[in-house]
C-alpha positions as CSV (number, residue, x, y, z in Angstrom):
1,M,126.4,151.4,109.7
2,S,123.5,149.6,108.1
3,K,121.9,146.6,109.9
4,S,121.9,143.3,108.2
5,R,118.5,142.0,107.2
6,P,117.3,138.7,108.6
7,V,117.6,135.8,106.2
8,R,114.2,134.5,105.2
9,P,113.6,131.2,103.5
10,P,112.6,131.3,99.8
11,R,109.0,131.6,99.0
12,Y,107.2,128.5,98.0
13,R,106.1,128.4,94.4
14,P,102.6,126.8,93.8
15,R,102.7,123.4,92.2
16,L,100.1,121.1,90.7
17,L,100.0,117.6,92.2
18,T,98.3,114.6,90.6
19,L,97.1,112.3,93.4
20,R,97.0,108.5,93.2
21,D,93.2,108.6,92.6
22,G,93.8,110.7,89.6
23,R,92.5,114.0,91.0
24,Q,94.6,117.1,91.0
25,V,95.2,119.8,93.5
26,T,97.3,123.0,93.6
27,L,99.6,123.0,96.6
28,R,100.7,126.5,97.8
29,A,101.5,128.6,100.9
30,I,98.6,130.0,102.8
31,T,97.7,133.7,102.3
32,E,95.8,136.2,104.4
33,A,93.1,136.1,101.8
34,D,92.3,132.4,102.5
35,G,90.4,133.0,105.7
36,A,86.9,132.6,104.3
37,E,87.9,129.5,102.4
38,I,89.4,128.0,105.6
39,V,86.1,128.6,107.4
40,Q,84.2,126.9,104.6
41,A,86.6,124.0,104.6
42,F,86.0,123.6,108.4
43,G,82.3,123.5,107.7
44,R,82.8,120.6,105.3
45,L,84.5,118.5,108.0
46,S,82.5,115.8,109.6
47,P,82.2,115.8,113.5
48,A,84.6,112.8,113.6
49,A,87.2,114.6,111.4
50,R,86.9,117.7,113.6
51,Y,87.5,115.6,116.7
52,S,90.5,113.8,115.2
53,R,92.1,117.1,114.2
54,F,91.3,119.3,117.2
55,M,90.9,116.6,119.8
56,Q,87.7,118.1,121.0
57,H,84.2,118.7,119.7
58,K,84.2,122.0,117.9
59,K,81.3,123.7,116.2
60,S,83.3,126.6,114.9
61,L,86.8,127.8,114.4
62,D,88.5,130.0,117.0
63,L,89.0,133.2,115.2
64,A,92.2,134.1,117.0
65,V,93.7,130.8,116.1
66,L,92.6,131.3,112.5
67,E,94.2,134.7,112.3
68,R,97.5,133.3,113.6
69,G,97.4,130.5,111.0
70,L,96.9,133.0,108.2
71,R,100.1,134.9,109.2
72,P,102.8,132.3,109.8
73,V,106.2,133.7,111.0
74,P,108.7,133.3,108.2
75,G,111.5,130.9,109.1
76,Q,109.5,129.5,112.1
77,D,106.0,128.5,110.9
78,F,104.6,127.4,107.6
79,V,101.2,126.4,106.3
80,F,100.4,124.6,103.1
81,V,96.9,124.6,101.5
82,A,95.7,122.2,98.8
83,T,93.1,123.9,96.5
84,V,90.8,122.9,93.7
85,P,88.7,125.0,91.4
86,A,85.2,125.9,92.5
87,D,82.3,128.0,91.3
88,D,83.3,130.8,93.7
89,G,87.0,130.5,92.8
90,I,88.6,127.8,94.9
91,D,87.9,125.3,97.6
92,I,90.6,124.3,100.2
93,V,90.5,120.6,100.5
94,G,93.5,120.0,102.8
95,A,96.0,121.9,104.9
96,A,99.2,121.1,106.8
97,R,101.3,123.3,109.1
98,Y,104.2,123.3,111.4
99,L,105.2,125.7,114.0
100,R,108.1,125.9,116.5
101,A,107.5,123.5,119.4
102,G,106.9,125.1,122.7
103,A,107.0,124.0,126.3
104,G,105.4,120.6,126.8
105,S,106.8,119.2,123.6
106,G,108.8,116.0,123.5
107,A,112.2,117.9,123.5
108,L,115.0,115.9,125.0
109,P,117.2,117.2,127.9
110,G,119.9,119.4,126.5
111,E,118.3,119.6,123.1
112,P,119.0,123.1,121.6
113,A,115.9,125.4,121.5
114,G,114.4,126.0,118.1
115,E,115.3,122.7,116.5
116,R,111.9,121.0,117.0
117,C,108.6,121.7,115.3
118,E,105.1,120.5,115.7
119,F,102.9,119.6,112.8
120,A,99.1,119.3,112.2
121,I,97.3,118.2,109.1
122,T,93.6,118.4,108.0
123,L,91.8,116.9,105.1
124,V,88.2,117.4,104.0
125,D,86.4,114.1,104.4
126,D,85.9,113.2,100.7
127,W,89.6,113.7,100.1
128,C,90.7,111.1,102.6
129,G,92.2,108.1,100.8
130,S,93.1,110.2,97.7
131,G,96.8,110.2,98.4
132,L,96.8,113.9,99.5
133,A,97.8,113.3,103.1
134,P,101.2,111.7,102.3
135,Q,101.9,114.4,99.7
136,L,101.2,117.1,102.3
137,M,103.3,115.5,104.9
138,M,106.3,115.0,102.6
139,C,106.2,118.6,101.5
140,L,105.9,119.7,105.1
141,M,108.9,117.7,106.2
142,R,111.0,119.1,103.3
143,R,110.0,122.7,104.1
144,A,110.7,122.2,107.9
145,R,114.1,120.8,107.2
146,R,114.8,123.9,105.0
147,D,113.8,126.1,107.9
148,G,116.5,124.5,110.0
149,Y,114.4,122.1,112.1
150,R,116.0,118.8,113.0
151,T,112.9,117.1,114.5
152,M,109.2,117.0,113.7
153,E,106.5,115.8,116.1
154,G,102.8,115.8,116.5
155,L,100.0,114.6,118.7
156,V,97.6,112.1,117.3
157,M,94.5,110.4,118.7
158,A,95.5,106.9,119.7
159,D,92.6,105.4,117.7
160,N,93.3,107.4,114.5
161,Q,94.7,104.4,112.7
162,P,95.0,105.9,109.2
163,M,97.2,108.8,110.5
164,L,99.3,106.4,112.6
165,K,99.8,104.1,109.6
166,L,100.9,107.1,107.5
167,A,103.2,108.3,110.2
168,R,104.9,105.0,110.5
169,R,105.4,104.7,106.8
170,L,107.0,108.1,106.7
171,G,109.4,107.1,109.4
172,F,107.8,108.5,112.5
173,E,108.2,106.8,115.9
174,V,105.0,106.4,117.8
175,V,105.4,107.2,121.5
176,P,102.6,106.6,124.1
177,M,101.7,109.5,126.3
178,A,102.1,108.5,130.0
179,D,99.5,111.0,131.2
180,D,96.9,110.4,128.5
181,Q,96.2,107.0,126.9
182,T,93.9,108.6,124.3
183,L,96.9,110.4,122.7
184,V,100.2,109.4,121.2
185,R,103.1,111.5,120.1
186,V,104.7,110.8,116.7
187,V,108.3,111.9,116.3
188,R,110.7,111.9,113.4
189,A,114.2,113.2,112.8
190,L,114.6,115.5,109.9
191,A,118.3,115.0,109.3
192,P,119.1,114.5,105.7
193,R,118.7,110.9,104.5
194,S,120.6,109.0,101.9
195,R,119.2,109.0,98.4
196,R,118.6,105.2,98.7
197,A,116.5,105.6,101.9
198,A,114.4,108.4,100.3
199,Q,113.8,106.3,97.2
200,A,112.7,103.3,99.4
201,V,110.1,105.4,101.2
202,S,108.8,106.9,98.0
203,R,108.2,103.4,96.5
204,R,106.0,102.4,99.4
205,R,102.3,102.6,98.9
206,P,101.1,105.6,100.8
207,A,98.6,105.2,103.6
208,P,95.0,106.4,103.1
């Protein structure tokens, strides 16, 4: 008797996005070949941007973390990268990912395992304010919903006002961390919304 194959979500087809500042990026899934470009993108982050993203001062990427990011688990993890043409091929100017939330997340008592994911987003400094961040977040939420997640959450520095403003406009609740006043948790249900609610959000002006 043959064993049934696990069902995997459809592959993401690359798409060209025109941002509100007029620039264009190609949004696609990460590949194993993107490692060198991810390292270069990290090098273009300012110290402040690195601290906001990693919540610590980092001079270099952890190679083990990088390797895991290049190989997301289908149906559990996903990583988007936003690319632009460059002399050496492409530059990665933004990335967003989600992965299954583990112990220590904001899961509620009795919540079924595997229904909550954690997100992270990174933009190269000169792409902040372009409109790329809301595009990445909306694509990330749609993909996570497709993977069966019902809740998305993330940790954000309490003084990262641009990210908190964006999170609120996208419907995330901001929850203080009782044990660390420098961080907040942002949480949003991914249950399908009415078409009218979705259109209302899309008409709002995105945060920088």
